[in-house]
LUMGUMI-738783 format. One record per residue (C-alpha): residue number from 1; residue in one letter; x, y, z. Coordinates in Angstrom, 2 decimals. Example, Ala and Ser with C-alpha at 12.3 -4.5 7.8 and 13.67 -1.06 7.14 Angstrom:
<1; 'A'; <12.30; -4.50; 7.80>>
<2; 'S'; <13.67; -1.06; 7.14>>
This chain:
<1; 'M'; <-46.10; 53.71; -12.71>>
<2; 'R'; <-42.60; 54.94; -11.86>>
<3; 'S'; <-40.92; 58.32; -12.18>>
<4; 'S'; <-37.25; 59.20; -12.48>>
<5; 'L'; <-35.63; 61.81; -10.24>>
<6; 'T'; <-32.12; 63.25; -10.33>>
<7; 'L'; <-30.09; 62.77; -7.15>>
<8; 'T'; <-29.04; 66.36; -6.61>>
<9; 'L'; <-26.90; 65.46; -3.60>>
<10; 'L'; <-24.83; 63.01; -5.61>>
<11; 'F'; <-24.31; 65.39; -8.51>>
<12; 'L'; <-23.14; 68.14; -6.18>>
<13; 'L'; <-20.56; 65.76; -4.74>>
<14; 'L'; <-19.37; 64.57; -8.12>>
<15; 'N'; <-19.18; 68.04; -9.65>>
<16; 'S'; <-16.99; 69.36; -6.84>>
<17; 'F'; <-13.94; 67.62; -8.30>>
<18; 'A'; <-11.57; 68.59; -11.07>>
<19; 'V'; <-12.49; 68.29; -14.73>>
<20; 'A'; <-12.27; 64.72; -15.99>>
<21; 'T'; <-9.38; 63.64; -18.16>>
<22; 'P'; <-9.47; 60.70; -20.57>>
<23; 'A'; <-9.05; 57.35; -18.82>>
<24; 'I'; <-5.70; 55.77; -19.58>>
<25; 'V'; <-5.73; 52.32; -18.04>>
<26; 'P'; <-3.23; 49.82; -19.44>>
<27; 'A'; <-3.90; 46.12; -19.73>>
<28; 'P'; <-3.56; 44.22; -16.46>>
<29; 'P'; <-0.19; 42.64; -15.66>>
<30; 'S'; <0.62; 39.20; -17.00>>
<31; 'L'; <0.75; 36.66; -14.17>>
<32; 'S'; <2.15; 33.16; -13.77>>
<33; 'A'; <-0.76; 31.51; -11.98>>
<34; 'K'; <-3.74; 29.30; -12.73>>
<35; 'A'; <-6.36; 31.82; -11.68>>
<36; 'W'; <-6.56; 35.26; -10.15>>
<37; 'L'; <-8.83; 38.14; -9.25>>
<38; 'L'; <-8.51; 41.72; -8.01>>
<39; 'I'; <-11.50; 43.37; -6.33>>
<40; 'D'; <-12.17; 46.54; -4.40>>
<41; 'H'; <-13.31; 45.68; -0.88>>
<42; 'N'; <-15.77; 48.55; -0.42>>
<43; 'S'; <-17.44; 48.79; -3.82>>
<44; 'G'; <-17.12; 45.13; -4.78>>
<45; 'R'; <-15.99; 46.09; -8.28>>
<46; 'V'; <-13.83; 43.47; -9.97>>
<47; 'L'; <-10.83; 45.18; -11.57>>
<48; 'V'; <-8.93; 42.17; -12.94>>
<49; 'E'; <-9.91; 38.54; -13.31>>
<50; 'H'; <-8.68; 35.37; -15.00>>
<51; 'N'; <-10.50; 32.05; -14.52>>
<52; 'S'; <-12.27; 33.66; -11.57>>
<53; 'H'; <-15.06; 31.07; -11.64>>
<54; 'Q'; <-12.79; 28.10; -12.21>>
<55; 'R'; <-13.05; 25.38; -9.56>>
<56; 'V'; <-9.80; 25.17; -7.59>>
<57; 'E'; <-8.41; 23.53; -4.48>>
<58; 'P'; <-8.19; 26.13; -1.70>>
<59; 'A'; <-5.60; 24.39; 0.51>>
<60; 'S'; <-5.12; 26.41; 3.72>>
<61; 'L'; <-7.15; 29.30; 2.37>>
<62; 'T'; <-9.93; 27.14; 3.81>>
<63; 'K'; <-8.94; 28.45; 7.23>>
<64; 'M'; <-10.45; 31.82; 6.31>>
<65; 'M'; <-13.86; 30.16; 6.51>>
<66; 'T'; <-12.87; 28.23; 9.63>>
<67; 'A'; <-11.96; 31.55; 11.25>>
<68; 'Y'; <-15.22; 33.11; 10.06>>
<69; 'V'; <-17.34; 30.36; 11.61>>
<70; 'V'; <-15.42; 30.46; 14.91>>
<71; 'L'; <-15.65; 34.26; 15.12>>
<72; 'Y'; <-19.36; 34.09; 14.30>>
<73; 'A'; <-19.85; 31.64; 17.18>>
<74; 'M'; <-17.91; 33.95; 19.50>>
<75; 'R'; <-19.95; 37.00; 18.48>>
<76; 'N'; <-23.21; 35.17; 19.05>>
<77; 'G'; <-22.23; 33.83; 22.46>>
<78; 'G'; <-21.79; 30.18; 21.56>>
<79; 'I'; <-18.18; 30.21; 22.73>>
<80; 'S'; <-15.78; 32.75; 24.21>>
<81; 'A'; <-12.12; 33.64; 23.71>>
<82; 'E'; <-11.39; 32.42; 27.25>>
<83; 'D'; <-12.85; 28.93; 26.73>>
<84; 'M'; <-10.29; 26.23; 27.42>>
<85; 'V'; <-10.29; 23.55; 24.73>>
<86; 'R'; <-9.05; 20.04; 25.47>>
<87; 'V'; <-6.95; 18.88; 22.52>>
<88; 'S'; <-8.20; 15.64; 21.00>>
<89; 'E'; <-5.96; 12.95; 19.59>>
<90; 'K'; <-7.32; 13.72; 16.12>>
<91; 'A'; <-6.26; 17.38; 16.39>>
<92; 'W'; <-2.87; 16.42; 17.83>>
<93; 'R'; <-2.18; 13.93; 15.02>>
<94; 'M'; <-2.86; 16.40; 12.20>>
<95; 'K'; <-0.07; 16.58; 9.65>>
<96; 'G'; <1.15; 19.58; 7.70>>
<97; 'S'; <1.50; 23.01; 9.30>>
<98; 'R'; <0.91; 22.94; 13.06>>
<99; 'M'; <1.07; 25.11; 16.15>>
<100; 'F'; <2.24; 22.02; 18.11>>
<101; 'I'; <-0.49; 21.65; 20.70>>
<102; 'E'; <-0.23; 18.55; 22.91>>
<103; 'V'; <-2.90; 15.84; 23.16>>
<104; 'N'; <-5.18; 16.24; 26.21>>
<105; 'S'; <-3.73; 19.67; 26.98>>
<106; 'L'; <-6.01; 22.66; 27.57>>
<107; 'V'; <-5.59; 25.56; 25.13>>
<108; 'S'; <-7.70; 28.72; 25.01>>
<109; 'V'; <-9.79; 29.61; 21.99>>
<110; 'D'; <-7.80; 32.83; 21.77>>
<111; 'E'; <-4.50; 30.92; 21.49>>
<112; 'L'; <-5.92; 28.45; 18.99>>
<113; 'L'; <-7.20; 31.26; 16.78>>
<114; 'K'; <-3.76; 32.86; 16.72>>
<115; 'G'; <-2.18; 29.48; 16.00>>
<116; 'M'; <-4.51; 29.01; 13.06>>
<117; 'I'; <-4.43; 32.56; 11.66>>
<118; 'I'; <-0.72; 33.29; 12.11>>
<119; 'Q'; <0.87; 29.82; 12.01>>
<120; 'S'; <-1.77; 28.15; 9.79>>
<121; 'G'; <-2.00; 25.30; 12.28>>
<122; 'N'; <-4.02; 22.33; 11.08>>
<123; 'D'; <-4.09; 21.04; 14.65>>
<124; 'A'; <-5.54; 24.35; 15.85>>
<125; 'S'; <-8.18; 24.29; 13.11>>
<126; 'V'; <-9.45; 20.85; 14.10>>
<127; 'A'; <-9.41; 21.69; 17.81>>
<128; 'L'; <-11.49; 24.81; 17.15>>
<129; 'A'; <-13.89; 22.92; 14.91>>
<130; 'E'; <-14.46; 20.28; 17.57>>
<131; 'H'; <-14.99; 22.91; 20.25>>
<132; 'V'; <-17.56; 24.88; 18.22>>
<133; 'A'; <-19.58; 21.98; 16.81>>
<134; 'G'; <-18.62; 18.86; 18.79>>
<135; 'N'; <-16.83; 17.23; 15.86>>
<136; 'E'; <-15.24; 18.32; 12.60>>
<137; 'G'; <-18.03; 16.87; 10.44>>
<138; 'A'; <-20.67; 18.99; 12.14>>
<139; 'F'; <-18.41; 22.03; 11.87>>
<140; 'V'; <-18.04; 21.44; 8.11>>
<141; 'D'; <-21.84; 21.61; 7.87>>
<142; 'L'; <-21.65; 25.05; 9.49>>
<143; 'M'; <-18.93; 26.09; 7.03>>
<144; 'N'; <-21.11; 25.18; 4.07>>
<145; 'Q'; <-24.15; 26.87; 5.58>>
<146; 'H'; <-22.17; 30.10; 6.02>>
<147; 'A'; <-20.81; 29.77; 2.48>>
<148; 'R'; <-24.34; 29.60; 1.11>>
<149; 'S'; <-25.55; 32.53; 3.23>>
<150; 'L'; <-22.64; 34.66; 1.98>>
<151; 'G'; <-23.40; 33.81; -1.64>>
<152; 'M'; <-20.47; 31.44; -2.23>>
<153; 'A'; <-22.37; 29.30; -4.72>>
<154; 'E'; <-19.25; 27.70; -6.21>>
<155; 'T'; <-17.79; 26.35; -2.98>>
<156; 'N'; <-17.97; 23.11; -1.00>>
<157; 'F'; <-15.98; 22.24; 2.11>>
<158; 'T'; <-15.24; 18.78; 3.47>>
<159; 'N'; <-12.81; 19.70; 6.26>>
<160; 'S'; <-11.68; 22.65; 8.37>>
<161; 'T'; <-8.02; 22.69; 7.32>>
<162; 'G'; <-7.86; 22.55; 3.53>>
<163; 'W'; <-6.58; 18.99; 3.45>>
<164; 'P'; <-6.84; 17.77; -0.19>>
<165; 'D'; <-10.16; 16.17; -1.11>>
<166; 'A'; <-11.88; 15.90; -4.50>>
<167; 'E'; <-15.08; 17.40; -3.06>>
<168; 'H'; <-13.28; 20.25; -1.27>>
<169; 'Y'; <-13.23; 23.18; -3.69>>
<170; 'T'; <-13.91; 26.86; -4.29>>
<171; 'T'; <-13.24; 29.60; -6.87>>
<172; 'P'; <-11.35; 32.92; -6.83>>
<173; 'H'; <-14.72; 34.68; -7.01>>
<174; 'D'; <-15.99; 32.93; -3.88>>
<175; 'L'; <-12.74; 33.54; -2.01>>
<176; 'A'; <-13.16; 37.25; -2.71>>
<177; 'I'; <-16.68; 37.11; -1.25>>
<178; 'L'; <-15.32; 35.41; 1.87>>
<179; 'S'; <-12.47; 37.90; 2.19>>
<180; 'R'; <-14.84; 40.87; 2.07>>
<181; 'A'; <-17.08; 39.24; 4.68>>
<182; 'L'; <-14.19; 38.45; 7.03>>
<183; 'I'; <-12.92; 42.05; 6.92>>
<184; 'R'; <-16.39; 43.59; 7.14>>
<185; 'D'; <-17.93; 41.38; 9.83>>
<186; 'F'; <-14.96; 40.91; 12.17>>
<187; 'P'; <-12.70; 43.97; 11.82>>
<188; 'D'; <-11.09; 43.61; 15.26>>
<189; 'H'; <-9.96; 40.02; 14.75>>
<190; 'Y'; <-9.05; 40.72; 11.14>>
<191; 'T'; <-6.09; 42.75; 12.45>>
<192; 'W'; <-4.55; 39.48; 13.66>>
<193; 'H'; <-3.82; 38.58; 10.05>>
<194; 'R'; <-1.06; 41.16; 9.93>>
<195; 'I'; <0.81; 39.73; 12.95>>
<196; 'K'; <4.14; 38.49; 11.63>>
<197; 'E'; <4.99; 35.85; 14.25>>
<198; 'Y'; <3.54; 33.90; 17.14>>
<199; 'T'; <5.18; 31.76; 19.80>>
<200; 'Y'; <3.38; 28.86; 21.42>>
<201; 'N'; <4.89; 26.11; 23.57>>
<202; 'N'; <8.25; 27.91; 23.19>>
<203; 'I'; <8.09; 27.34; 19.42>>
<204; 'R'; <8.39; 30.55; 17.42>>
<205; 'Q'; <6.77; 30.52; 13.98>>
<206; 'F'; <6.38; 33.19; 11.32>>
<207; 'N'; <3.39; 34.20; 9.27>>
<208; 'R'; <3.77; 32.68; 5.79>>
<209; 'N'; <2.43; 35.81; 4.09>>
<210; 'R'; <5.67; 37.23; 2.71>>
<211; 'L'; <3.93; 40.48; 1.69>>
<212; 'L'; <3.68; 41.55; 5.34>>
<213; 'W'; <7.45; 42.20; 5.20>>
<214; 'L'; <7.51; 43.59; 1.66>>
<215; 'D'; <4.62; 46.06; 1.60>>
<216; 'D'; <3.38; 48.19; 4.50>>
<217; 'K'; <-0.04; 48.51; 2.87>>
<218; 'V'; <-0.68; 44.76; 3.17>>
<219; 'D'; <-2.40; 43.56; 6.35>>
<220; 'G'; <-3.58; 40.03; 5.43>>
<221; 'I'; <-4.99; 37.63; 4.64>>
<222; 'K'; <-3.97; 33.99; 4.14>>
<223; 'T'; <-1.56; 31.71; 2.31>>
<224; 'G'; <-2.18; 28.17; 1.15>>
<225; 'H'; <-0.09; 25.39; -0.34>>
<226; 'T'; <-0.35; 21.75; -1.26>>
<227; 'E'; <1.35; 19.87; -4.05>>
<228; 'S'; <-1.87; 19.73; -6.05>>
<229; 'A'; <-3.05; 23.30; -5.34>>
<230; 'G'; <0.32; 24.97; -5.79>>
<231; 'Y'; <1.21; 28.14; -3.89>>
<232; 'C'; <-1.81; 30.37; -3.21>>
<233; 'L'; <-2.33; 33.73; -1.53>>
<234; 'V'; <-5.31; 35.91; -0.73>>
<235; 'A'; <-3.93; 39.35; 0.13>>
<236; 'S'; <-5.51; 42.60; 1.19>>
<237; 'A'; <-3.92; 46.03; 1.24>>
<238; 'K'; <-5.15; 49.48; 2.25>>
<239; 'K'; <-3.97; 52.80; 0.86>>
<240; 'D'; <-5.68; 55.90; 2.23>>
<241; 'D'; <-9.40; 55.07; 2.03>>
<242; 'M'; <-9.07; 52.39; -0.64>>
<243; 'R'; <-8.78; 48.68; 0.21>>
<244; 'L'; <-8.07; 46.04; -2.42>>
<245; 'I'; <-8.22; 42.25; -2.24>>
<246; 'S'; <-6.16; 40.05; -4.55>>
<247; 'V'; <-6.63; 36.31; -5.02>>
<248; 'I'; <-3.75; 34.33; -6.55>>
<249; 'L'; <-4.11; 30.57; -7.03>>
<250; 'G'; <-1.81; 27.92; -8.44>>
<251; 'T'; <1.64; 29.48; -8.66>>
<252; 'D'; <4.81; 27.39; -8.52>>
<253; 'S'; <6.60; 29.02; -5.56>>
<254; 'D'; <6.30; 31.22; -2.49>>
<255; 'N'; <8.09; 34.01; -4.34>>
<256; 'A'; <5.74; 33.72; -7.31>>
<257; 'R'; <2.56; 34.05; -5.25>>
<258; 'A'; <3.98; 37.10; -3.47>>
<259; 'S'; <5.25; 38.84; -6.62>>
<260; 'N'; <2.03; 38.16; -8.54>>
<261; 'S'; <-0.03; 39.54; -5.67>>
<262; 'R'; <2.07; 42.70; -5.55>>
<263; 'K'; <1.62; 43.20; -9.29>>
<264; 'L'; <-2.15; 43.04; -8.97>>
<265; 'L'; <-2.35; 45.29; -5.91>>
<266; 'N'; <0.01; 47.90; -7.35>>
<267; 'Y'; <-1.94; 47.92; -10.61>>
<268; 'G'; <-5.19; 48.57; -8.75>>
<269; 'F'; <-3.83; 51.39; -6.60>>
<270; 'R'; <-2.02; 53.00; -9.53>>
<271; 'F'; <-4.89; 53.18; -11.99>>
<272; 'Y'; <-8.10; 53.19; -9.92>>
<273; 'E'; <-9.68; 55.11; -7.06>>
<274; 'T'; <-12.57; 54.38; -4.73>>
<275; 'F'; <-14.71; 56.92; -2.97>>
<276; 'L'; <-17.85; 57.07; -0.87>>
<277; 'L'; <-20.83; 58.48; -2.75>>
<278; 'H'; <-23.47; 58.26; -0.03>>
<279; 'R'; <-23.70; 56.78; 3.44>>
<280; 'A'; <-26.24; 54.21; 4.52>>
<281; 'N'; <-29.29; 55.34; 6.52>>
<282; 'E'; <-28.89; 58.99; 5.50>>
<283; 'P'; <-31.83; 60.46; 3.55>>
<284; 'L'; <-31.44; 60.97; -0.18>>
<285; 'E'; <-34.96; 62.32; -0.60>>
<286; 'N'; <-37.98; 63.05; 1.55>>
<287; 'M'; <-40.93; 61.80; -0.48>>
<288; 'R'; <-44.61; 62.65; -0.14>>
<289; 'I'; <-46.53; 59.75; 1.36>>
<290; 'W'; <-50.31; 59.70; 1.36>>
<291; 'K'; <-52.74; 58.68; 4.12>>
<292; 'G'; <-50.01; 58.45; 6.76>>
<293; 'E'; <-49.37; 59.99; 10.17>>
<294; 'N'; <-46.56; 61.97; 8.51>>
<295; 'E'; <-46.73; 63.68; 5.14>>
<296; 'T'; <-43.24; 62.59; 4.07>>
<297; 'V'; <-41.01; 59.56; 4.41>>
<298; 'P'; <-37.19; 59.70; 4.15>>
<299; 'L'; <-35.76; 57.39; 1.50>>
<300; 'G'; <-32.14; 56.22; 1.45>>
<301; 'L'; <-29.80; 53.24; 1.22>>
<302; 'Q'; <-29.23; 50.29; 3.53>>
<303; 'E'; <-25.51; 50.05; 2.68>>
<304; 'D'; <-22.80; 52.63; 2.10>>
<305; 'L'; <-22.52; 53.39; -1.61>>
<306; 'Y'; <-18.91; 53.21; -2.83>>
<307; 'I'; <-17.78; 53.36; -6.43>>
<308; 'T'; <-14.46; 52.40; -7.99>>
<309; 'I'; <-13.42; 54.11; -11.23>>
<310; 'P'; <-10.23; 54.88; -13.21>>
<311; 'H'; <-8.35; 57.88; -11.88>>
<312; 'G'; <-9.62; 61.20; -13.20>>
<313; 'Q'; <-13.10; 60.00; -14.20>>
<314; 'R'; <-15.31; 61.38; -11.43>>
<315; 'K'; <-16.85; 64.00; -13.74>>
<316; 'K'; <-18.18; 61.21; -15.96>>
<317; 'V'; <-20.11; 59.54; -13.16>>
<318; 'T'; <-23.88; 60.12; -13.24>>
<319; 'A'; <-26.50; 59.07; -10.73>>
<320; 'N'; <-30.27; 58.94; -10.73>>
<321; 'M'; <-33.02; 57.24; -8.82>>
<322; 'T'; <-36.35; 55.77; -9.80>>
<323; 'V'; <-39.10; 55.85; -7.24>>
<324; 'E'; <-42.74; 54.82; -7.16>>
<325; 'A'; <-44.92; 57.68; -8.37>>
<326; 'M'; <-47.29; 57.44; -5.40>>
<327; 'L'; <-46.39; 56.24; -1.91>>
<328; 'V'; <-49.25; 55.23; 0.38>>
<329; 'A'; <-49.00; 54.48; 4.10>>
<330; 'P'; <-48.26; 52.34; 5.95>>
<331; 'A'; <-44.53; 52.32; 5.18>>
<332; 'K'; <-42.15; 49.97; 6.95>>
<333; 'K'; <-38.51; 50.76; 7.60>>
<334; 'G'; <-36.45; 48.91; 4.99>>
<335; 'Q'; <-39.35; 48.62; 2.53>>
<336; 'T'; <-38.21; 49.14; -1.08>>
<337; 'Y'; <-39.68; 52.03; -3.03>>
<338; 'G'; <-37.27; 52.31; -5.92>>
<339; 'S'; <-33.58; 52.12; -6.81>>
<340; 'V'; <-30.45; 54.20; -7.14>>
<341; 'N'; <-28.34; 53.73; -10.26>>
<342; 'V'; <-24.79; 54.99; -10.74>>
<343; 'M'; <-23.23; 55.00; -14.20>>
<344; 'L'; <-19.81; 55.70; -15.70>>
<345; 'G'; <-20.72; 56.53; -19.27>>
<346; 'E'; <-22.61; 53.47; -20.50>>
<347; 'E'; <-21.24; 51.22; -17.73>>
<348; 'K'; <-23.41; 50.54; -14.70>>
<349; 'L'; <-21.25; 50.89; -11.59>>
<350; 'S'; <-23.85; 50.22; -8.95>>
<351; 'Q'; <-27.53; 49.66; -8.34>>
<352; 'Q'; <-29.00; 49.70; -4.86>>
<353; 'S'; <-32.53; 49.59; -3.54>>
<354; 'L'; <-34.06; 52.84; -2.34>>
<355; 'V'; <-35.79; 52.09; 0.96>>
<356; 'A'; <-37.79; 53.79; 3.67>>
<357; 'L'; <-35.55; 54.84; 6.54>>
<358; 'E'; <-38.35; 54.93; 9.11>>
<359; 'D'; <-41.85; 53.62; 9.71>>
<360; 'V'; <-44.84; 55.71; 8.71>>
<361; 'P'; <-48.07; 54.27; 10.18>>
<362; 'E'; <-51.46; 54.84; 8.62>>
<363; 'G'; <-53.03; 58.15; 9.54>>
<364; 'G'; <-56.38; 58.62; 11.23>>
<365; 'L'; <-59.74; 58.85; 9.47>>
<366; 'W'; <-59.45; 62.62; 9.04>>
<367; 'R'; <-55.99; 62.33; 7.45>>
<368; 'K'; <-57.18; 59.63; 5.07>>
<369; 'M'; <-60.24; 61.61; 4.08>>
<370; 'V'; <-58.24; 64.78; 3.40>>
<371; 'D'; <-55.66; 62.89; 1.35>>
<372; 'N'; <-58.37; 61.10; -0.64>>
<373; 'I'; <-59.81; 64.47; -1.60>>
<374; 'K'; <-56.37; 65.82; -2.53>>
<375; 'L'; <-55.67; 62.77; -4.66>>
<376; 'M'; <-58.88; 63.34; -6.63>>
<377; 'F'; <-57.47; 66.66; -7.84>>
<378; 'N'; <-53.75; 65.65; -8.01>>
């Protein structure tokens, strides 16, 4: 048996804004690309998409996952930024974009990361892969494991650089998942994606993301290009408290990928807004729990609840929660007892599990006996 309760806290927040006006959202811009997607970083709502689940060649967008795996290894103590990496002949011989590291030289992980993120160095990517996993093949296994754990079900990697391979593929949808994870999980290193130039070995190279010079809101993420993939760009921009991610794949020029990305980002900022509805780990309701050491258990969310809607539509947002009619101890922190649903008219914006925010152990014999008696008459 389940009962439905109104989330008073959410309605108070929503009703504090101006009266809603009719949503006027024009059709998305027409783009000259093979596939694209626009998503809000915080809420995860897809605002625009075209062929978003189409298999594509990621080219150097692959290095987003290479960076993710390296940063994950750093965070978990497997390697450190100060590690000195001896450059192998394989890394040194890499073609395409390079940071120009010399064979047998020692280069720090920190320098290699900058060479990969800012200069898109294939040589840096291979050197990092070998340092983390011993060889590039083992590193690719890690890339695919992380892809699966992030929910990138439409992706398979065969190398760390994005070098063309028939079995090396992804989709705009999966690239958006990876982008959100990179920004969320490694915010400090994510700031490196906005650095416009980097000099190594007295060779000065510029970030290939043209939007860094054209739009102050843009702070990443990665370009990619091969003859078969075309010109690609995953961009992210932040305006006030709203962050958008655009994925553009398969344009015919550097200018085209930049202009198409700007069109998507400007469309999102112009016609949509994102706001925080409720923070994670803050109680939404204190529910009666039977036969426990405490009489109530706080219920809330495990993740911040953001919603993205057309401008002027906050009054049309409704929220409610369903919760089990009777809660009985013991309760474990994180245990699910219901769900929170947020709607915009007939459209479901979000659904999150409603969980216990703290443990409630079983009560003693006296508490259980008293509650059993109460339940007989409840």
